[in-house]
C-alpha positions as a printed NumPy array, in Angstrom:
array([[-17.844, -22.324,  -3.552],
       [-20.406, -21.387,  -6.27 ],
       [-23.382, -21.614,  -4.196],
       [-22.052, -19.591,  -1.281],
       [-21.134, -16.816,  -3.697],
       [-24.404, -16.793,  -5.13 ],
       [-26.227, -16.063,  -1.408],
       [-25.016, -12.442,  -1.54 ],
       [-27.853, -10.443,  -3.201],
       [-25.166,  -7.852,  -5.008],
       [-28.086,  -6.196,  -6.698],
       [-28.902,  -4.892,  -2.706],
       [-26.029,  -3.733,  -1.999],
       [-24.546,   0.   ,  -2.202],
       [-20.572,   0.327,  -2.257],
       [-18.803,   3.787,  -1.844],
       [-14.87 ,   4.137,  -3.216],
       [-13.185,   6.616,  -1.838],
       [ -9.376,   7.635,  -3.21 ],
       [ -7.032,   5.402,  -4.553],
       [ -5.072,   5.701,  -8.041],
       [ -5.59 ,   3.739, -11.294],
       [ -6.044,   0.401,  -9.571],
       [ -9.233,   1.645,  -8.047],
       [-10.576,   1.897, -11.681],
       [-10.337,  -1.828, -12.306],
       [-11.834,  -2.052,  -8.835],
       [-14.925,  -0.296,  -9.317],
       [-15.256,  -2.028, -12.517],
       [-15.655,  -5.656, -11.23 ],
       [-17.371,  -4.273,  -8.116],
       [-20.348,  -2.402, -10.808],
       [-20.33 ,  -5.976, -13.029],
       [-21.806,  -8.132,  -9.606],
       [-25.09 ,  -5.746,  -9.879],
       [-23.897,  -3.633,  -6.782],
       [-24.738,   0.069,  -7.038],
       [-20.983,   1.796,  -7.045],
       [-20.334,   5.662,  -6.215],
       [-16.602,   6.57 ,  -6.12 ],
       [-14.688,   9.728,  -5.669],
       [-10.9  ,  10.596,  -5.299],
       [ -8.876,   8.134,  -8.051],
       [ -8.344,   8.963, -11.537],
       [-11.51 ,   8.966, -13.936],
       [-10.757,   7.899, -17.22 ],
       [-12.387,   9.656, -19.986],
       [-15.08 ,   7.005, -20.828],
       [-15.881,   6.681, -17.275],
       [-16.256,   3.376, -15.913],
       [-19.8  ,   1.157, -16.826],
       [-22.007,   1.093, -13.562],
       [-19.988,   3.274, -11.429],
       [-21.273,   6.63 , -10.708],
       [-18.535,   9.142, -10.197],
       [-19.123,  12.048,  -7.69 ],
       [-17.573,  14.937,  -6.267],
       [-18.68 ,  15.107,  -2.632],
       [-17.211,  12.226,  -0.425],
       [-20.183,  12.012,   2.115],
       [-22.409,  11.545,  -0.817],
       [-20.212,   8.83 ,  -2.297],
       [-20.465,   6.767,   1.434],
       [-24.42 ,   8.076,   1.802],
       [-26.638,   4.636,   2.297],
       [-23.428,   2.487,   1.716],
       [-23.106,  -0.35 ,   3.252],
       [-19.515,  -1.108,   2.149],
       [-16.836,   1.379,   2.021],
       [-13.465,   0.899,  -0.205],
       [-10.531,   2.607,   0.578],
       [ -7.046,   2.005,  -0.796],
       [ -4.125,   0.079,   0.278],
       [ -1.62 ,   2.821,   0.618],
       [ -1.112,   3.865,   4.108],
       [ -3.534,   7.148,   5.963],
       [ -0.981,  10.167,   6.407],
       [ -0.177,  12.065,   9.174],
       [ -3.211,  14.241,   8.801],
       [ -5.581,  11.289,   8.451],
       [ -6.283,  11.916,   4.574],
       [ -6.552,   8.964,   2.726],
       [ -3.903,   8.054,  -0.346],
       [ -5.57 ,  10.059,  -2.911],
       [ -2.609,  11.868,  -5.134],
       [ -5.429,  12.563,  -7.986],
       [ -7.956,  14.452,  -5.61 ],
       [ -8.566,  18.088,  -5.992],
       [ -8.323,  18.151,  -2.189],
       [ -7.417,  15.611,   0.746],
       [ -9.939,  13.134,   1.993],
       [-10.429,  12.701,   5.205],
       [-12.706,  10.021,   6.175],
       [-14.133,  12.033,   9.599],
       [-17.49 ,  11.193,  11.411],
       [-19.484,  13.697,   9.148],
       [-18.634,  11.77 ,   6.49 ],
       [-19.05 ,   8.503,   7.909],
       [-22.056,   9.094,   9.656],
       [-24.753,   8.459,   6.653],
       [-23.097,   5.03 ,   5.907],
       [-26.037,   2.363,   6.172],
       [-26.85 ,   0.49 ,   9.688],
       [-24.261,  -2.497,  10.227],
       [-21.418,  -1.061,   7.449],
       [-18.366,  -2.192,   6.924],
       [-15.024,  -0.315,   5.503],
       [-12.84 ,  -2.332,   3.741],
       [ -9.231,  -0.989,   3.764],
       [ -5.246,  -1.254,   3.836],
       [ -5.401,  -0.515,   7.59 ],
       [ -7.285,   2.366,   9.583],
       [ -5.144,   5.448,  12.157],
       [ -6.444,   5.81 ,  15.521],
       [ -8.507,   8.424,  14.246],
       [-10.625,   6.565,  11.896],
       [-10.813,   3.511,  14.386],
       [-12.352,   6.097,  17.088],
       [-14.858,   7.404,  14.431],
       [-15.769,   3.973,  13.442],
       [-16.474,   2.719,  16.939],
       [-18.378,   5.462,  17.545],
       [-21.143,   4.798,  14.276],
       [-20.837,   0.84 ,  14.904],
       [-19.135,   0.341,  11.689],
       [-16.65 ,  -2.603,  11.333],
       [-13.428,  -1.939,  10.118],
       [-11.546,  -4.896,   7.773],
       [ -7.93 ,  -4.068,   7.34 ],
       [ -5.907,  -5.981,   4.75 ],
       [ -2.218,  -4.344,   4.886],
       [ -0.964,  -7.685,   6.325],
       [ -2.978,  -9.883,   4.146],
       [  0.488, -12.2  ,   3.031],
       [ -1.397, -13.526,  -0.183],
       [ -2.895, -10.366,  -1.323],
       [  0.788,  -8.549,  -0.708],
       [  2.164, -11.374,  -2.721],
       [  0.09 , -11.22 ,  -5.746],
       [  1.102,  -7.304,  -5.93 ],
       [  4.34 ,  -7.494,  -4.927],
       [  5.855,  -7.998,  -8.742],
       [  4.008,  -5.027,  -9.516],
       [  5.511,  -2.904,  -6.866],
       [  8.975,  -4.178,  -7.468],
       [  8.601,  -3.   , -11.525],
       [  7.683,   0.372, -10.202],
       [ 10.757,   0.546,  -7.806],
       [ 13.159,  -0.833, -10.258],
       [ 11.701,   1.972, -12.83 ],
       [ 12.557,   4.292, -10.097],
       [ 15.747,   3.498,  -9.324],
       [ 16.85 ,   3.391, -13.073],
       [ 15.189,   7.17 , -13.43 ],
       [ 17.708,   8.101, -10.265],
       [ 20.926,   6.529, -10.972],
       [ 23.362,   6.651, -13.093],
       [ 24.915,   3.426, -12.43 ],
       [ 23.507,  -0.729, -12.86 ],
       [ 21.712,  -2.354, -10.145],
       [ 23.895,  -5.241, -11.271],
       [ 27.393,  -4.878,  -9.195],
       [ 25.911,  -1.913,  -6.861],
       [ 25.873,  -2.268,  -3.121],
       [ 22.394,  -2.815,  -1.905],
       [ 20.582,  -3.094,   1.321],
       [ 17.037,  -3.496,   2.221],
       [ 15.872,  -2.852,   5.471],
       [ 13.145,  -4.889,   6.798],
       [ 12.078,  -8.854,   5.838],
       [  8.336,  -8.709,   5.75 ],
       [  6.672,  -9.697,   2.017],
       [  7.919,  -6.973,   0.041],
       [ 11.189,  -6.749,   1.481],
       [ 12.337, -10.511,   1.277],
       [ 10.895, -10.492,  -2.287],
       [ 13.333,  -7.425,  -3.145],
       [ 16.075,  -8.912,  -1.799],
       [ 15.536, -11.614,  -4.043],
       [ 15.115,  -9.755,  -6.993],
       [ 18.149,  -7.91 ,  -6.297],
       [ 20.189, -10.798,  -5.852],
       [ 19.284, -12.13 ,  -9.525],
       [ 19.919,  -8.431, -10.511],
       [ 23.556,  -9.068,  -9.939],
       [ 23.287,  -6.884,  -7.01 ],
       [ 25.7  ,  -7.033,  -3.688],
       [ 22.508,  -7.536,  -1.504],
       [ 22.672,  -6.745,   2.06 ],
       [ 19.804,  -7.474,   4.606],
       [ 19.139,  -5.81 ,   7.838],
       [ 16.439,  -7.753,   9.758],
       [ 15.625,  -8.105,  13.517],
       [ 13.872, -11.606,  13.078],
       [ 17.049, -14.296,  13.497],
       [ 14.498, -16.484,  10.63 ],
       [ 14.332, -13.827,   8.683],
       [ 18.354, -13.281,   8.271],
       [ 18.794, -16.829,   7.887],
       [ 16.451, -17.131,   5.214],
       [ 17.99 , -14.113,   3.425],
       [ 21.34 , -16.04 ,   3.704],
       [ 19.845, -18.553,   1.641],
       [ 18.387, -16.108,  -0.705],
       [ 22.235, -15.315,  -1.27 ],
       [ 22.305, -11.779,   0.395],
       [ 24.136, -10.87 ,   3.56 ],
       [ 22.351, -10.861,   6.371],
       [ 22.807,  -7.918,   9.454],
       [ 21.543,  -7.24 ,  12.534],
       [ 19.984,  -3.577,  12.832],
       [ 22.66 ,  -2.34 ,  15.012],
       [ 24.923,  -2.901,  11.916],
       [ 23.149,  -0.556,   9.467],
       [ 25.039,   2.343,  10.309],
       [ 28.351,   0.843,  10.297],
       [ 27.057,  -0.782,   6.421],
       [ 25.926,   2.574,   5.078],
       [ 29.172,   4.156,   3.513],
       [ 29.453,   1.055,   1.219],
       [ 25.635,   1.576,  -0.026],
       [ 24.798,   2.623,  -3.398],
       [ 21.102,   1.831,  -2.854],
       [ 19.306,   1.662,   0.446],
       [ 15.728,   0.406,   0.796],
       [ 13.428,   0.464,   3.71 ],
       [ 10.309,  -1.395,   4.212],
       [  9.784,  -1.201,   7.641],
       [  6.811,   1.181,   8.625],
       [  8.458,   2.737,  11.83 ],
       [ 11.942,   5.582,  11.471],
       [ 14.775,   3.044,  11.463],
       [ 16.8  ,   4.889,   8.643],
       [ 18.13 ,   8.435,  10.941],
       [ 20.193,  10.928,  10.4  ],
       [ 22.602,   8.74 ,  12.365],
       [ 22.377,   6.499,   9.145],
       [ 21.991,   8.752,   6.686],
       [ 24.765,  11.009,   7.121],
       [ 26.856,   8.183,   6.499],
       [ 25.875,   7.647,   3.112],
       [ 27.328,   8.41 ,   0.124],
       [ 26.122,  11.542,  -1.301],
       [ 25.452,   9.671,  -4.549],
       [ 23.407,   6.623,  -2.906],
       [ 19.673,   6.524,  -3.775],
       [ 17.348,   5.581,  -0.85 ],
       [ 13.728,   4.608,  -1.328],
       [ 11.366,   4.026,   1.541],
       [  8.703,   1.734,   0.68 ],
       [  6.565,   1.458,   3.97 ],
       [  3.368,   2.613,   5.096],
       [  3.31 ,   5.742,   6.871],
       [  5.012,   6.765,   9.064],
       [  7.75 ,   5.608,   6.704],
       [ 10.816,   4.498,   7.912],
       [ 13.299,   7.437,   6.557],
       [ 13.787,  10.789,   8.227],
       [ 13.7  ,  12.547,   4.793],
       [ 13.608,  16.059,   6.513],
       [ 17.353,  14.982,   7.406],
       [ 17.952,  13.338,   3.909],
       [ 16.984,  16.901,   2.438],
       [ 19.407,  18.523,   4.9  ],
       [ 22.254,  15.91 ,   3.928],
       [ 21.996,  16.565,   0.568],
       [ 20.705,  12.867,  -0.167],
       [ 18.24 ,  11.648,  -2.994],
       [ 15.442,   9.961,  -0.741],
       [ 11.766,   8.787,  -2.654],
       [  8.704,   7.707,  -0.633],
       [  7.778,   4.95 ,  -3.018],
       [  4.355,   5.122,  -2.154],
       [  1.421,   3.392,  -4.572],
       [  3.874,   1.35 ,  -6.554],
       [  1.299,  -1.622,  -7.146],
       [ -0.382,   0.799,  -9.262],
       [  2.525,   0.165, -11.967],
       [  0.031,  -2.836, -13.104],
       [ -3.245,  -1.154, -11.582],
       [ -5.187,  -4.053, -14.278],
       [ -3.601,  -6.785, -12.785],
       [ -3.056,  -5.453,  -9.201],
       [ -6.86 ,  -3.922,  -9.168],
       [ -8.319,  -7.341, -10.241],
       [ -6.245,  -8.941,  -7.247],
       [ -7.181,  -6.496,  -4.848],
       [-10.755,  -6.697,  -5.835],
       [-10.638, -10.745,  -5.576],
       [ -9.859, -10.176,  -2.01 ],
       [-12.382,  -8.037,  -1.585],
       [-15.136,  -9.732,  -3.084],
       [-14.39 , -12.897,  -0.771],
       [-14.474, -10.299,   2.302],
       [-18.044,  -8.989,   1.298],
       [-19.168, -12.443,   0.574],
       [-17.765, -13.729,   4.126],
       [-19.168, -10.315,   6.178],
       [-22.656, -10.95 ,   4.739],
       [-22.785, -14.71 ,   5.397],
       [-21.716, -14.82 ,   8.421],
       [-24.026, -11.864,   9.69 ],
       [-27.505, -13.144,  11.052]])
């Protein structure tokens, strides 16, 4: 493995980073340690800077001549903007911004929307999505769960223990969250379409349900967590929740909760995006490990 990694001439690589949060600080730091030229903008910048990383204000300048671009894991918003809560203005990776990248360029990111895919295709830029990389997701799930627990503690007047909680979706995060809730003493319900996922939730100590049962379950819930990136928690469900219930959406855009309906109903609904930033050094290090493997594999496979 070491011999394969040595085949990559890192100092000849230009890497541009757009958007993100404090996790990107650690990713940038580790990327620069390889000897690559790293430019960045759109994520929180530390007071003393990042050794070997150049901070710029123009996204197009960040990507100019770059062989690789690194975009954040959290999904692209409906407007096409990257996840960049600290940026002074939205960063939308349009054709003008992408066109300055080097020939045979690559973008490594959580996932791409149809507009980014169209721009990349027109410019012969290859996209590498890793939002659904299970190994990487598992590595950052503890930080996501810790960030979620903070949201719950700050927005409720009762304990998680003995609360009636429901997790909608049993992907990687949903399955781990259900196990945590059971361990914390919550009366945990799981809603999932897949019968194997429902069976696994039952074995973990939760009560499984099909999606059609969610509305009938709602009046009993204190906590409702959605992990499905599709509208599954609509007004029919929200209207039946107690006014004291807390709703947290953990899904990527477009999300799984109808926030407009929740607001009209007077419910406390929170979109928990970017919770992996709870432990940015730990999560950033694991993300860079996956990114580095991808870069090495891409370069070794190219002629």
